[in-house]
C-alpha positions in Angstrom: -91.6 -192.7 -69.2 -93.8 -190.5 -71.4 -97.4 -191.8 -71.6 -97.5 -191.1 -75.3 -94.4 -193.3 -75.9 -96.0 -196.1 -73.9 -99.2 -195.8 -75.9 -97.2 -195.8 -79.2 -95.2 -198.8 -78.1 -98.4 -200.6 -77.3 -99.8 -199.8 -80.7 -96.6 -201.0 -82.4 -96.8 -204.3 -80.5 -100.5 -204.6 -81.4 -99.7 -204.0 -85.1 -96.9 -206.6 -84.9 -99.5 -209.0 -83.5 -101.8 -208.5 -86.5 -104.1 -205.7 -85.3 -104.4 -203.4 -88.4 -106.4 -200.8 -86.5 -103.3 -200.1 -84.4 -101.6 -198.8 -87.6 -104.5 -196.5 -88.2 -104.2 -195.0 -84.8 -100.4 -194.5 -85.2 -101.0 -192.7 -88.4 -103.6 -190.5 -86.8 -101.3 -189.7 -83.9 -98.2 -188.9 -85.9 -99.2 -187.8 -89.5 -99.6 -184.1 -88.8 -96.5 -183.8 -86.7 -94.5 -185.6 -89.4 -95.9 -183.2 -92.1 -95.0 -180.2 -90.0 -91.5 -181.6 -89.5 -91.0 -182.2 -93.2 -92.4 -178.8 -94.1 -89.9 -177.1 -91.8 -87.2 -178.5 -94.0 -88.8 -178.0 -97.4 -91.1 -175.0 -97.1 -93.2 -176.8 -99.7 -96.5 -178.1 -98.6 -97.0 -180.5 -101.5 -93.5 -181.9 -101.3 -93.9 -182.3 -97.5 -97.1 -184.3 -98.0 -95.4 -186.5 -100.6 -92.4 -187.0 -98.4 -94.5 -188.1 -95.4 -96.6 -190.4 -97.7 -93.4 -192.0 -98.9 -92.1 -192.2 -95.3 -95.3 -194.0 -94.2 -94.7 -196.6 -96.9 -91.3 -197.2 -95.4 -92.6 -197.1 -91.8 -95.3 -199.6 -92.6 -92.9 -202.0 -94.4 -90.4 -202.0 -91.5 -92.8 -201.7 -88.6 -93.0 -205.4 -88.2 -89.3 -205.6 -87.4 -88.8 -202.4 -85.3 -86.4 -203.3 -82.4 -87.6 -200.8 -79.8 -91.3 -200.1 -80.0 -90.8 -197.3 -77.4 -88.7 -195.4 -80.0 -91.4 -195.4 -82.7 -91.8 -191.6 -82.7 -88.1 -190.7 -83.0 -87.7 -193.6 -85.5 -90.5 -192.3 -87.8 -89.1 -188.7 -87.4 -85.7 -189.9 -88.5 -87.2 -191.5 -91.7 -89.0 -188.2 -92.5 -85.8 -186.2 -91.8 -83.8 -188.3 -94.2 -86.5 -188.1 -96.9 -86.8 -184.4 -96.4 -83.0 -183.9 -96.7 -82.9 -186.1 -99.8 -85.6 -183.8 -101.3 -83.5 -180.7 -100.5 -80.4 -182.2 -102.0 -82.3 -183.1 -105.2 -83.7 -179.6 -105.4 -80.6 -177.7 -104.3 -81.0 -175.0 -107.0 -84.5 -174.2 -105.8 -83.4 -174.1 -102.2 -80.6 -171.6 -103.0 -83.1 -169.3 -104.7 -85.4 -169.5 -101.7 -82.6 -169.0 -99.2 -82.1 -165.5 -100.3 -85.8 -164.8 -99.8 -86.1 -166.5 -96.5 -83.1 -164.8 -95.0 -84.3 -161.3 -95.8 -85.0 -159.6 -92.5 -88.4 -158.0 -91.9 -88.3 -154.2 -91.2 -90.4 -154.3 -88.1 -89.7 -152.6 -84.7 -89.1 -155.5 -82.3 -90.5 -153.4 -79.4 -94.0 -153.0 -80.9 -95.5 -156.4 -79.9 -94.9 -160.1 -79.4 -95.5 -160.8 -83.1 -92.6 -158.6 -84.2 -90.4 -160.3 -81.5 -91.3 -163.7 -82.9 -90.6 -162.6 -86.4 -87.3 -161.2 -85.3 -86.4 -164.5 -83.6 -87.5 -166.6 -86.6 -85.3 -164.4 -88.9 -82.4 -164.8 -86.5 -82.8 -168.6 -86.4 -82.8 -168.6 -90.2 -79.3 -167.1 -90.1 -78.0 -170.1 -88.2 -76.4 -173.0 -89.9 -78.9 -175.7 -90.9 -77.6 -178.2 -88.4 -78.1 -175.8 -85.5 -81.6 -174.8 -86.8 -82.6 -178.5 -86.8 -81.4 -179.2 -83.3 -83.1 -176.0 -81.9 -86.4 -177.0 -83.6 -86.4 -180.5 -82.4 -85.5 -179.5 -78.8 -87.7 -176.5 -78.3 -90.6 -176.9 -80.8 -90.9 -180.7 -81.0 -89.8 -181.1 -77.4 -87.5 -184.1 -78.0 -84.9 -185.0 -75.4 -81.2 -184.8 -76.2 -81.1 -188.6 -76.5 -84.0 -188.6 -79.0 -82.4 -185.9 -81.0 -79.2 -187.8 -81.1 -81.1 -190.8 -82.4 -83.1 -188.9 -85.0 -80.1 -187.1 -86.4 -77.7 -190.0 -85.9 -75.2 -187.9 -84.0 -73.7 -188.1 -80.5 -75.5 -186.5 -77.5 -72.3 -184.4 -77.1 -72.8 -183.1 -80.6 -76.4 -182.3 -79.9 -75.4 -180.3 -76.8 -72.7 -178.5 -78.7 -75.0 -177.5 -81.5 -77.6 -176.3 -79.0 -75.0 -174.3 -77.1 -73.5 -172.6 -80.2 -77.0 -171.9 -81.6 -78.0 -170.2 -78.4 -74.8 -168.1 -78.3 -75.2 -167.1 -82.0 -78.8 -166.2 -81.4 -77.8 -164.0 -78.4 -75.2 -162.2 -80.6 -77.6 -161.8 -83.5 -80.5 -160.5 -81.4 -78.2 -158.0 -79.6 -77.4 -156.2 -82.8 
């Protein structure tokens, strides 16, 4: 088992036993990652900070009754994911305006350097359906396992595998053009 999960589980159990310092350590360990995760959805730094702050309120309220302390990270991530998606649904018009801007490809020669390759890859990823983008990000950037992604997104492992496969295939096709 991942040592970080063991440490998180220990902190959760300590918090449930009344140790308030354990909560402070959990916040320090996860706050930045949760902010990055929310920002990935919203592309709005202030909104992401607000979403994560609201999420911490929920996490703290429910932390005493979490069933599996080993799943703290994916459980917290799932809460932030839901709150971020709620924000996007409430601000759908803004998102549609930004989608045109974000999907505009950069006119850079991909052969020039690594940075242009990265930009090309990021633009290709933005062309994928949102559900595939999310799975790619959780798997490759956040390094969650298939099972953890399944838990975070509340979908089956088979669906996670399918989305990863189709995302990779679409990326290959987009990048060959």
